[in-house]
N, C-alpha and C positions, 0 to 999 in steps of 0.2 A: 082844627076840629078833632075830636076824639073818635077813634074807630070803635064802632059798636057791633061789629060782626061777631057771630058765634059759630064756631066750627065744632061739630061733634065727631070724634074719632073713636074707633074701637081699640082694643089692646094691641092689635096688629098694626096700628098707625094708619088704618084705612079710613078715609073720610066717609062718614055716614050721612051728614046733613050740614048744610051751610045756611045760616039765617042772617039776612041783611047783606049789605054790600060794604066792601072795604072803602075807606075814604083816603087811602094812601096806596102808593104803588106796592105791588108784591114783588118778591124776588123770583123771577122766572126760572132761575136755575134750581131753586128749591122745589118748585112745582114739577119741573122735569124729572128731578131725582126721585121725588115721591111717586110720580106716575110710572117711572122706570121700575122702581122696586116693586110696586104693586103688580105690574105686568109680569115680571119674572116670578114673583111668588105665586100668583094665580096660575100661570102656566105650569109651574113646578108641581102644583097640587093636582091640576086637571089633566096633565099629559104624561106620557111615558118617556118623553124626550129628556135627555140628560140636562142637568142644570147648566153645565158649561156651554152646551149648544144653545139652550134657551137664552142664556146671558149674551152670547155672541150675536144671536139673531136680534135681540132687543136693542143691543148697542148699535147695530146696523140700522135700526129703524129710527132712532132719535136724531135730531138735528144737532150735530156736534159743533156747528158754527156758533150756536148760542150757549153751548155748554162745553167746558173742557173735560176731556176724558178723565183727567185726574180728579175731578169732582165726583165722579160716579163711585158708588160703593163697590167693594170687591164682591166676588161670588161668595166668599166666606161670610161677609157681613150681611148678605141677603138671606142666606140659609138659616 
């Protein structure tokens, strides 16, 4: 079957809307990485906490049993 899902994202790669359902399995690591990046970026905009500290706190929050630390973007890639 052909996947008919439509995902709208903004220029910052933030998901705005999802229409329909996937008919195939997604890659959980990509979802975790996207969520991680969005959390770091949002906190960087809304808080006075340093980016390295935010990065470390968000790394501590994610489940690294399902995602290798090497798959995460660096602080520089997120900024």
